[in-house]
MARBALUM-355576 format. One record per residue (C-alpha): residue number from 0; residue in one letter; x, y, z. Coordinates in Angstrom, 2 decimals. Layout:
BEGIN
PT   resi   resn         X         Y         Z
PT    NUM      a         X         Y         Z
...
//
This chain:
BEGIN
PT   resi   resn         X         Y         Z
PT      0      x     38.54     88.87    103.44
PT      1      x     39.72     91.66    105.75
PT      2      x     37.59     92.07    108.93
PT      3      x     36.92     95.51    110.34
PT      4      x     36.64     96.02    114.12
PT      5      x     33.68     98.26    114.75
PT      6      x     33.84    100.80    117.63
PT      7      x     31.56    100.20    120.65
PT      8      x     31.13    103.92    121.39
PT      9      x     31.55    107.26    119.66
PT     10      x     32.86    110.63    120.75
PT     11      x     30.10    113.16    121.14
PT     12      x     29.52    115.26    118.08
PT     13      x     31.64    113.05    115.68
PT     14      x     30.31    113.15    112.17
PT     15      x     29.40    109.53    111.27
PT     16      x     29.86    110.06    107.53
PT     17      x     33.32    111.52    108.09
PT     18      x     34.28    108.60    110.33
PT     19      x     33.24    106.04    107.70
PT     20      x     35.23    107.88    105.04
PT     21      x     38.30    107.87    107.31
PT     22      x     38.02    104.14    107.93
PT     23      x     37.68    103.44    104.21
PT     24      x     40.78    105.50    103.44
PT     25      x     42.77    103.58    106.08
PT     26      x     41.57    100.21    104.76
PT     27      x     42.42    101.15    101.19
PT     28      x     45.88    102.30    102.24
PT     29      x     46.59     99.03    104.05
PT     30      x     45.31     97.04    101.06
PT     31      x     47.54     98.87     98.58
PT     32      x     50.57     98.53    100.84
PT     33      x     50.12     94.77    101.29
PT     34      x     49.37     94.21     97.59
PT     35      x     52.44     96.17     96.60
PT     36      x     54.72     94.17     98.88
PT     37      x     53.31     90.88     97.57
PT     38      x     53.85     91.96     93.99
PT     39      x     57.36     93.26     94.70
PT     40      x     58.87     91.22     97.56
PT     41      x     62.25     92.97     97.29
PT     42      x     60.85     96.47     97.56
PT     43      x     61.85     98.47    100.61
PT     44      x     59.27    100.39    102.62
PT     45      x     60.69    103.68    101.43
PT     46      x     60.06    102.87     97.73
PT     47      x     57.05    104.29     95.99
PT     48      x     54.92    101.26     95.17
PT     49      x     53.61    100.21     91.77
PT     50      x     49.83    100.66     91.79
PT     51      x     48.89     99.43     88.32
PT     52      x     50.23     96.48     86.28
PT     53      x     52.84     97.42     83.72
PT     54      x     53.37     95.77     80.34
PT     55      x     56.81     94.46     79.42
PT     56      x     57.46     93.86     75.73
PT     57      x     59.55     90.86     74.71
PT     58      x     60.90     89.46     71.44
PT     59      x     61.99     85.81     71.29
PT     60      x     64.13     84.92     68.27
PT     61      x     63.00     81.30     68.02
PT     62      x     61.25     80.31     64.81
PT     63      x     58.09     78.36     65.56
PT     64      x     57.87     79.53     69.18
PT     65      x     54.63     81.18     70.27
PT     66      x     53.37     82.45     73.61
PT     67      x     49.90     83.83     74.20
PT     68      x     49.72     85.75     77.47
PT     69      x     46.33     85.02     79.04
PT     70      x     46.05     85.23     82.86
PT     71      x     42.35     84.35     82.60
PT     72      x     42.97     80.87     81.19
PT     73      x     46.55     80.02     82.16
PT     74      x     47.26     79.65     85.88
PT     75      x     51.00     80.31     85.36
PT     76      x     50.33     83.66     83.68
PT     77      x     47.85     84.56     86.41
PT     78      x     50.36     83.81     89.16
PT     79      x     53.06     85.96     87.57
PT     80      x     50.66     88.88     87.19
PT     81      x     49.49     88.45     90.77
PT     82      x     52.99     88.33     92.24
PT     83      x     54.85     90.80     90.04
PT     84      x     52.27     93.24     88.74
PT     85      x     53.58     92.57     85.22
PT     86      x     51.78     91.75     82.00
PT     87      x     53.84     90.36     79.13
PT     88      x     53.53     91.14     75.45
PT     89      x     55.54     88.38     73.78
PT     90      x     56.30     88.26     70.07
PT     91      x     58.53     85.82     68.24
PT     92      x     60.22     85.27     64.91
PT     93      x     63.52     84.25     63.38
PT     94      x     66.84     86.08     63.33
PT     95      x     65.78     87.95     60.19
PT     96      x     62.92     89.48     62.16
PT     97      x     65.33     90.41     64.94
PT     98      x     67.69     91.98     62.43
PT     99      x     64.81     94.16     61.23
PT    100      x     64.16     95.33     64.79
PT    101      x     67.85     96.15     65.16
PT    102      x     67.98     98.05     61.88
PT    103      x     64.97    100.18     62.78
PT    104      x     65.98    100.76     66.42
PT    105      x     62.75     99.06     67.49
PT    106      x     63.96     96.60     70.11
PT    107      x     61.44     95.72     72.84
PT    108      x     62.19     95.70     76.58
PT    109      x     63.52     92.12     76.59
PT    110      x     65.32     90.25     73.81
PT    111      x     65.91     86.50     73.78
PT    112      x     68.22     84.77     71.30
PT    113      x     70.15     81.52     71.20
PT    114      x     73.35     81.94     73.18
PT    115      x     75.90     81.79     70.36
PT    116      x     74.37     84.03     67.71
PT    117      x     76.09     87.00     66.09
PT    118      x     73.07     89.09     67.07
PT    119      x     73.77     88.52     70.75
PT    120      x     77.28     89.91     70.42
PT    121      x     76.05     92.78     68.27
PT    122      x     73.49     93.83     70.87
PT    123      x     76.02     93.59     73.69
PT    124      x     78.80     95.43     71.86
PT    125      x     76.67     98.24     70.45
PT    126      x     75.31     99.61     73.72
PT    127      x     71.81     98.24     73.10
PT    128      x     71.92     95.93     76.13
PT    129      x     71.73     97.22     79.69
PT    130      x     74.50     96.07     82.08
PT    131      x     72.73     93.77     84.52
PT    132      x     74.77     94.00     87.71
PT    133      x     73.98     97.66     88.46
PT    134      x     70.35     97.06     87.43
PT    135      x     69.90     94.26     89.95
PT    136      x     71.94     95.99     92.67
PT    137      x     69.59     98.96     92.44
PT    138      x     66.22     97.25     92.07
PT    139      x     66.46     93.51     92.81
PT    140      x     69.49     92.46     94.89
PT    141      x     67.82     89.12     95.66
PT    142      x     68.03     87.92     92.05
PT    143      x     68.91     84.21     92.12
PT    144      x     71.57     83.71     89.44
PT    145      x     74.87     81.81     89.92
PT    146      x     78.04     83.94     89.88
PT    147      x     79.65     81.47     87.49
PT    148      x     77.03     82.35     84.85
PT    149      x     77.93     86.03     85.15
PT    150      x     81.60     85.23     84.63
PT    151      x     81.03     82.83     81.73
PT    152      x     78.99     85.48     79.90
PT    153      x     81.00     88.52     80.98
PT    154      x     81.72     90.75     77.99
PT    155      x     85.23     91.94     77.12
PT    156      x     84.15     95.41     78.32
PT    157      x     83.75     94.01     81.84
PT    158      x     79.96     94.03     81.94
PT    159      x     77.52     91.15     82.23
PT    160      x     74.54     91.45     79.88
PT    161      x     73.09     87.97     79.24
PT    162      x     70.96     85.69     81.43
PT    163      x     71.12     82.12     80.18
PT    164      x     68.36     79.55     80.39
PT    165      x     69.27     76.00     81.41
PT    166      x     72.73     77.00     82.64
PT    167      x     74.63     74.45     84.75
PT    168      x     77.06     76.08     87.18
PT    169      x     79.45     74.36     89.56
PT    170      x     77.68     76.03     92.51
PT    171      x     74.68     73.79     91.88
PT    172      x     76.04     70.81     89.93
PT    173      x     77.11     68.89     93.01
PT    174      x     75.80     66.43     95.58
PT    175      x     75.26     69.07     98.26
PT    176      x     72.94     71.24     96.16
PT    177      x     71.37     68.43     94.17
PT    178      x     72.11     69.35     90.56
PT    179      x     73.80     67.10     88.02
PT    180      x     74.71     67.04     84.33
PT    181      x     72.20     65.38     82.04
PT    182      x     72.26     64.62     78.32
PT    183      x     69.79     64.57     75.45
PT    184      x     71.72     61.80     73.71
PT    185      x     69.23     59.08     74.55
PT    186      x     67.40     56.36     72.65
PT    187      x     63.68     55.61     72.99
PT    188      x     61.53     52.67     71.86
PT    189      x     57.84     51.87     71.71
PT    190      x     57.62     49.10     74.29
PT    191      x     54.24     47.84     73.05
PT    192      x     55.66     47.36     69.55
PT    193      x     58.93     45.96     70.91
PT    194      x     56.99     43.09     72.48
PT    195      x     55.81     42.12     69.00
PT    196      x     59.39     41.88     67.71
PT    197      x     60.56     39.37     70.31
PT    198      x     63.66     41.47     71.00
PT    199      x     64.53     42.55     74.56
PT    200      x     65.32     46.07     75.80
PT    201      x     68.86     44.91     76.62
PT    202      x     69.38     43.67     73.05
PT    203      x     68.85     47.24     71.79
PT    204      x     72.18     48.27     73.33
PT    205      x     74.17     46.44     70.64
PT    206      x     74.26     47.17     66.91
PT    207      x     73.23     43.62     66.05
PT    208      x     70.35     43.60     68.54
PT    209      x     69.08     46.97     67.38
PT    210      x     69.21     45.93     63.72
PT    211      x     67.25     42.75     64.55
PT    212      x     64.55     44.81     66.29
PT    213      x     64.35     47.35     63.44
PT    214      x     64.03     44.58     60.86
PT    215      x     61.19     43.01     62.83
PT    216      x     59.47     46.39     63.24
PT    217      x     59.64     47.11     59.50
PT    218      x     56.48     45.11     58.78
PT    219      x     54.43     46.33     61.75
PT    220      x     51.44     48.66     61.57
PT    221      x     49.84     50.92     64.16
PT    222      x     46.28     52.18     63.64
PT    223      x     46.44     51.42     59.93
PT    224      x     49.80     53.20     59.54
PT    225      x     53.05     51.55     58.49
PT    226      x     55.54     51.78     61.36
PT    227      x     58.79     53.65     60.69
PT    228      x     61.56     51.52     62.25
PT    229      x     64.15     54.25     62.96
PT    230      x     63.97     58.05     63.24
PT    231      x     65.99     60.91     64.68
PT    232      x     69.30     60.35     62.91
PT    233      x     72.14     62.59     64.05
PT    234      x     75.65     61.33     63.31
PT    235      x     77.20     62.94     66.40
PT    236      x     74.71     61.25     68.74
PT    237      x     75.52     57.77     67.45
PT    238      x     79.28     58.49     67.30
PT    239      x     79.20     59.55     70.97
PT    240      x     77.26     56.42     71.85
PT    241      x     80.06     54.49     70.16
PT    242      x     82.56     56.30     72.46
PT    243      x     83.90     59.22     70.35
PT    244      x     86.34     61.37     72.36
PT    245      x     86.37     65.16     72.66
PT    246      x     90.08     65.57     73.38
PT    247      x     93.25     63.52     73.12
PT    248      x     95.49     62.42     76.01
PT    249      x     97.28     65.80     75.96
PT    250      x     94.00     67.67     76.30
PT    251      x     93.82     68.90     72.69
PT    252      x     90.43     69.25     71.03
PT    253      x     89.59     66.57     68.47
PT    254      x     87.62     67.44     65.34
PT    255      x     84.59     65.16     65.14
PT    256      x     84.83     64.61     61.38
PT    257      x     88.12     62.70     61.61
PT    258      x     87.27     60.36     64.49
PT    259      x     86.93     56.61     63.77
PT    260      x     83.60     56.54     65.62
PT    261      x     82.27     59.22     63.26
PT    262      x     82.94     56.98     60.25
PT    263      x     81.54     53.95     62.11
PT    264      x     78.39     55.93     62.83
PT    265      x     78.01     56.87     59.15
PT    266      x     78.51     53.24     58.10
PT    267      x     75.86     52.11     60.59
PT    268      x     73.40     54.71     59.32
PT    269      x     74.14     53.65     55.75
PT    270      x     73.36     50.03     56.59
PT    271      x     70.01     51.03     58.11
PT    272      x     69.19     53.09     55.03
PT    273      x     70.14     50.32     52.59
PT    274      x     67.87     47.89     54.47
PT    275      x     64.93     50.32     54.44
PT    276      x     65.04     50.78     58.22
PT    277      x     65.66     54.53     57.88
PT    278      x     63.51     56.24     55.26
PT    279      x     64.50     58.99     52.76
PT    280      x     62.30     61.58     54.53
PT    281      x     64.65     61.31     57.48
PT    282      x     66.93     63.78     55.68
PT    283      x     64.25     66.38     54.91
PT    284      x     61.92     66.21     57.90
PT    285      x     61.85     69.15     60.32
PT    286      x     61.89     68.71     64.09
PT    287      x     58.19     69.59     64.35
PT    288      x     57.32     67.09     61.60
PT    289      x     59.26     64.35     63.38
PT    290      x     57.51     65.10     66.66
PT    291      x     54.16     64.80     64.88
PT    292      x     55.24     61.38     63.60
PT    293      x     56.09     60.32     67.16
PT    294      x     52.79     61.75     68.38
PT    295      x     50.87     59.80     65.72
PT    296      x     52.49     56.55     66.85
PT    297      x     54.39     55.76     63.64
PT    298      x     57.91     55.76     65.12
PT    299      x     59.26     52.53     66.62
PT    300      x     62.77     53.62     67.68
PT    301      x     64.00     57.20     68.01
PT    302      x     67.24     58.81     69.14
PT    303      x     67.45     62.24     70.76
PT    304      x     65.25     63.55     73.57
PT    305      x     64.30     66.67     71.61
PT    306      x     62.59     64.47     69.01
PT    307      x     60.23     62.78     71.49
PT    308      x     59.83     65.32     74.31
PT    309      x     56.10     66.14     74.73
PT    310      x     55.18     64.08     71.67
PT    311      x     55.58     60.77     73.53
PT    312      x     53.37     62.05     76.35
PT    313      x     50.66     63.16     73.91
PT    314      x     50.82     59.76     72.23
PT    315      x     50.43     57.99     75.56
PT    316      x     47.51     60.21     76.59
PT    317      x     45.74     59.08     73.39
PT    318      x     46.68     55.43     73.84
PT    319      x     47.75     54.20     77.27
PT    320      x     49.50     51.19     75.74
PT    321      x     51.59     53.23     73.27
PT    322      x     54.50     54.08     75.54
PT    323      x     57.83     55.31     74.21
PT    324      x     60.41     54.52     76.88
PT    325      x     64.08     55.35     77.50
PT    326      x     66.31     52.50     76.37
PT    327      x     69.87     53.81     76.89
PT    328      x     72.60     53.90     74.25
PT    329      x     73.89     51.49     71.60
PT    330      x     77.53     50.39     71.76
PT    331      x     79.92     50.32     68.83
PT    332      x     82.20     47.60     67.53
PT    333      x     84.87     48.24     70.18
PT    334      x     82.31     48.22     73.01
PT    335      x     83.74     51.50     74.32
PT    336      x     81.94     53.37     77.07
PT    337      x     79.49     55.92     75.61
PT    338      x     81.01     59.40     75.91
PT    339      x     77.98     61.67     75.87
PT    340      x     77.96     65.43     75.58
PT    341      x     75.91     67.02     78.33
PT    342      x     73.00     69.26     77.58
PT    343      x     74.37     72.69     76.64
PT    344      x     75.63     73.50     80.12
PT    345      x     76.47     77.07     79.16
PT    346      x     72.80     77.61     78.45
PT    347      x     70.32     77.34     75.62
PT    348      x     69.11     80.92     75.11
PT    349      x     70.16     84.24     76.60
PT    350      x     67.87     87.10     77.53
PT    351      x     69.00     90.72     77.55
PT    352      x     67.38     93.94     78.75
PT    353      x     67.21     96.73     76.19
PT    354      x     69.24     99.73     77.36
PT    355      x     66.30    102.00     76.41
PT    356      x     63.66     99.80     78.07
PT    357      x     60.86    101.39     80.03
PT    358      x     60.02    100.14     83.53
PT    359      x     63.55     98.97     84.37
PT    360      x     62.61     98.59     88.04
PT    361      x     59.69     96.31     87.21
PT    362      x     61.79     94.38     84.69
PT    363      x     64.51     93.74     87.27
PT    364      x     61.96     92.59     89.84
PT    365      x     60.16     90.42     87.30
PT    366      x     63.45     88.69     86.43
PT    367      x     64.30     88.33     90.10
PT    368      x     60.94     86.69     90.71
PT    369      x     61.39     84.33     87.75
PT    370      x     64.80     83.16     89.02
PT    371      x     63.56     82.18     92.48
PT    372      x     63.16     78.48     93.21
PT    373      x     59.37     78.37     93.35
PT    374      x     58.95     80.33     90.12
PT    375      x     61.55     78.09     88.45
PT    376      x     59.54     75.00     89.33
PT    377      x     56.41     76.75     88.07
PT    378      x     58.10     77.50     84.73
PT    379      x     59.67     74.06     84.28
PT    380      x     57.88     72.16     81.49
PT    381      x     57.91     68.88     83.43
PT    382      x     56.41     70.47     86.55
PT    383      x     54.08     73.44     85.96
PT    384      x     52.19     75.95     88.06
PT    385      x     49.74     74.78     90.76
PT    386      x     50.46     71.17     89.85
PT    387      x     52.54     70.02     92.81
PT    388      x     53.15     70.02     96.55
PT    389      x     56.56     70.06     98.25
PT    390      x     56.87     66.99    100.47
PT    391      x     60.09     66.41    102.44
PT    392      x     61.94     68.79    100.12
PT    393      x     60.75     67.23     96.85
PT    394      x     57.93     68.14     94.50
PT    395      x     55.08     65.69     94.16
PT    396      x     52.67     66.10     91.24
PT    397      x     49.09     65.98     92.52
PT    398      x     47.02     62.95     91.54
PT    399      x     44.24     65.18     90.21
PT    400      x     46.74     66.91     87.91
PT    401      x     48.15     63.58     86.69
PT    402      x     44.62     62.53     85.80
PT    403      x     44.06     65.75     83.82
PT    404      x     47.23     65.12     81.79
PT    405      x     46.32     61.48     81.21
PT    406      x     42.85     62.42     79.98
PT    407      x     43.93     65.29     77.72
PT    408      x     47.61     66.21     77.73
PT    409      x     47.30     69.25     75.46
PT    410      x     44.42     70.79     77.38
PT    411      x     46.22     70.34     80.69
PT    412      x     49.44     71.77     79.25
PT    413      x     47.61     74.89     78.09
PT    414      x     46.26     75.32     81.60
PT    415      x     49.34     74.64     83.75
PT    416      x     52.47     75.23     81.65
PT    417      x     53.99     78.68     81.35
PT    418      x     55.73     78.04     78.00
PT    419      x     58.29     80.66     78.97
PT    420      x     61.46     78.79     79.90
PT    421      x     63.98     81.55     79.28
PT    422      x     65.06     81.95     82.91
PT    423      x     64.80     78.29     83.96
PT    424      x     67.78     76.88     85.87
PT    425      x     67.28     73.12     85.61
PT    426      x     69.57     72.41     88.57
PT    427      x     66.85     73.94     90.77
PT    428      x     64.36     71.46     89.33
PT    429      x     66.85     68.65     89.97
PT    430      x     67.22     69.79     93.59
PT    431      x     63.49     69.23     94.16
PT    432      x     63.11     66.09     92.05
PT    433      x     61.58     63.05     93.74
PT    434      x     64.35     60.75     94.96
PT    435      x     63.06     57.96     92.72
PT    436      x     63.74     60.11     89.63
PT    437      x     67.28     60.92     90.76
PT    438      x     67.98     57.27     91.43
PT    439      x     66.56     56.30     88.05
PT    440      x     68.94     58.77     86.39
PT    441      x     71.96     57.22     88.09
PT    442      x     70.85     53.76     86.99
PT    443      x     70.21     54.86     83.40
PT    444      x     73.70     56.26     82.93
PT    445      x     75.65     53.65     84.83
PT    446      x     78.55     52.74     82.55
PT    447      x     78.36     56.02     80.60
PT    448      x     80.45     59.18     80.76
PT    449      x     78.71     62.58     80.48
PT    450      x     81.09     65.47     79.86
PT    451      x     80.42     69.17     80.52
PT    452      x     79.73     70.78     77.15
PT    453      x     80.97     74.34     77.85
PT    454      x     84.48     74.01     76.40
PT    455      x     83.36     71.84     73.47
PT    456      x     80.59     74.31     72.60
PT    457      x     83.05     77.20     72.84
PT    458      x     85.43     75.36     70.48
PT    459      x     82.91     75.35     67.63
PT    460      x     81.62     78.87     68.28
PT    461      x     83.07     81.48     65.93
PT    462      x     81.73     84.42     67.95
PT    463      x     82.36     87.67     66.12
PT    464      x     85.19     86.37     63.90
PT    465      x     83.66     87.05     60.48
PT    466      x     86.37     85.22     58.53
PT    467      x     85.98     82.04     60.56
PT    468      x     82.21     82.36     60.45
PT    469      x     82.31     82.36     56.64
PT    470      x     84.76     79.44     56.55
PT    471      x     82.68     77.41     59.01
PT    472      x     79.45     78.06     57.06
PT    473      x     81.12     77.05     53.79
PT    474      x     82.42     73.77     55.25
PT    475      x     79.21     72.89     57.08
PT    476      x     77.01     73.71     54.10
PT    477      x     79.10     71.39     51.96
PT    478      x     79.14     68.63     54.56
PT    479      x     75.35     68.65     55.04
PT    480      x     74.86     67.70     51.41
PT    481      x     77.83     65.32     51.38
PT    482      x     76.55     63.42     54.42
PT    483      x     73.32     62.56     52.65
PT    484      x     75.39     61.09     49.79
PT    485      x     77.43     59.11     52.32
PT    486      x     74.39     57.76     54.20
PT    487      x     72.50     56.82     51.03
PT    488      x     75.42     55.10     49.27
PT    489      x     74.67     51.74     47.59
PT    490      x     77.23     49.78     49.63
PT    491      x     79.44     49.99     52.68
PT    492      x     82.48     50.41     50.43
PT    493      x     80.89     53.28     48.54
PT    494      x     79.82     54.84     51.84
PT    495      x     83.43     54.82     53.06
PT    496      x     84.71     56.18     49.74
PT    497      x     82.18     59.04     49.78
PT    498      x     83.28     59.87     53.32
PT    499      x     86.95     60.01     52.30
PT    500      x     86.12     62.21     49.32
PT    501      x     84.16     64.57     51.57
PT    502      x     87.06     64.97     54.01
PT    503      x     89.47     65.64     51.12
PT    504      x     87.22     68.35     49.69
PT    505      x     86.68     69.92     53.13
PT    506      x     90.46     70.14     53.47
PT    507      x     90.58     72.08     50.21
PT    508      x     87.92     74.43     51.62
PT    509      x     90.05     75.10     54.71
PT    510      x     89.15     72.40     57.25
PT    511      x     92.67     72.42     58.71
PT    512      x     92.45     76.15     59.43
PT    513      x     89.04     75.70     61.07
PT    514      x     90.35     72.85     63.21
PT    515      x     93.29     75.01     64.34
PT    516      x     90.85     77.77     65.33
PT    517      x     88.67     75.28     67.24
PT    518      x     91.67     73.98     69.19
PT    519      x     92.56     77.54     70.23
PT    520      x     88.98     78.28     71.26
PT    521      x     88.86     75.07     73.29
PT    522      x     92.01     75.92     75.24
PT    523      x     90.79     79.46     75.92
PT    524      x     87.52     78.10     77.27
PT    525      x     89.35     75.64     79.54
PT    526      x     91.48     78.48     80.90
PT    527      x     88.35     80.56     81.55
PT    528      x     86.72     77.68     83.40
PT    529      x     89.85     77.02     85.49
PT    530      x     90.02     80.70     86.60
PT    531      x     86.55     80.64     88.16
//
C-alpha cells in the first residue's frame, strides 16, 4: 500500500478541496506509471503507456489441445495478465480448421502449427506472417531467442517469421550454459508389478530379460483389471535402441526401412504379438487412449515418454505404490550401443504473428516476456507458476506444492500449470534444474548415444515440394497398413517374408526416388548447420 506524507502546515488561503484533488491526481499518475512499467518492462519512458488490458487472439492447430484462459483460477494466467497487460483468447483445432481460416482471411493475431506443415510455409510465403526481427527491434529488443533459431527458420526471402517451441541451439546446449540434448526414446515399467515377476530392472535391458518379464506380467491383475504387458509400440524407437544408424561412414543418410535393426525390431514386435504380450488394440489406440490406460494402471511396460508423461504422475497420485519408472533401453542381438534420436531439436511447434494483427506492440512485448527465463520456468509443464524457489541457481519445488500434487495431481495442475508451452526453451529449464536431476540424466544415458535430430528431421521433410509430398504420403500410407501385417504374422518366417514384400512394393511406388530426395535434404541441412 502506498503511504502519503501529510503536510504539517498550509499556505494561507489554500483551498483544502483543491489541494486534496491535486494530491489524488499526483498519486494516480504515479500509480499508472509504475503499473505500466511493470506490465511492459522494455518500454521506454517516452512511450505512451498501455492503460487497459488488450486481448490477443490465438489459434493453435493441435487437435485435442484446449486452453481456457482464466486469471481468476489459474495463477499462471493471472501472472501473465499482471505483468504484460494481456488477455488471451485461445482457440484450437486441426489443420482443416486452420485451412478454413486461411481461405476466409480470418487468421487471428497469433498462429501456432507444427514446425514442418505445409500451412506454415504457406503463411510465410503469402505475406500473412509478419517479419519478426523489425517487430522486436521496434517494440521488444530484449526478446530472449537464440540467433541460431532465427537462422534455422530463416525464409528464402531473408526474413525470420517462426518462433519454435522446445528448440535446442548450440548457444545453450553446452556445459557453460547448462543445456543438453535429451530423448523421448525411453522405456518405463511399473516397479510394483515388476516385483511380482521376479525379474530385475537390469534384466529389462536385454530382449530375453524383457520377454521373461512380459510373460510373467501377462497373468497379473491390478484393481480387478487384467494387466497389459507391453504398450507404446513404435518400430523406430526399438530399432534405435538396437543401435540403428542415421548415416553411413561417408556421412550419407540411411533410409530407416532398409536397416537390419529395423527388421530386427519388427521381428521382436512380432514375437511379442504372437505370445499375446502386445495386444491387437495396440495398432488402433490413439495417444490419449494409451495415456488413459497408463493412468488407469493397466500398463506394465511402456516405451516412449509421450505415452506416459502426466499419466504416470496421475496414476501415482491415486496410488502411491503404482509407480512407473524409467528403465533405460533394450539392446539388440548385436549388443550395439543404443543410437537415440534427440527430441526434435529444431522445435516442436512454431508460432507466427499475423501480418494484419492488431496490438503489434503488445504482442511483441508479450512474446518477449514469455521468452525470459522466469516466464519459461513458469510455463514449463514440470515446473509451473508460483511452485518453486531459486536456491543457489536451481529451482526447488516447494514442499507444500509437492503435497498438493500428491493429493490431487489434476487439481494442482489446473491451478499451477499454464498449458501454453509454445515459447518454451527447454534448455532454460535445464539450466535451472536441480543438480541431482542433471546427474541422474547422465547416469541414465551412460553407454548411449543421443544424436541431434535437426538434419535427420530435415531429411524426411518434404517442405513445399508437392510431388515429393504426394510420393511420401503414398509410400507411408501403404507402409502403415503393411507394418500391421508384418507385426501380426503367424511366424517369424512369415514376418520376414511380409517385410520383404513390403519393401519390394514400396520400390515400385518410388521408394528409391524418395530416398534420393532424403539424402539431398540431409546434406543441405548439414551444410546449413555448418554455416552457423
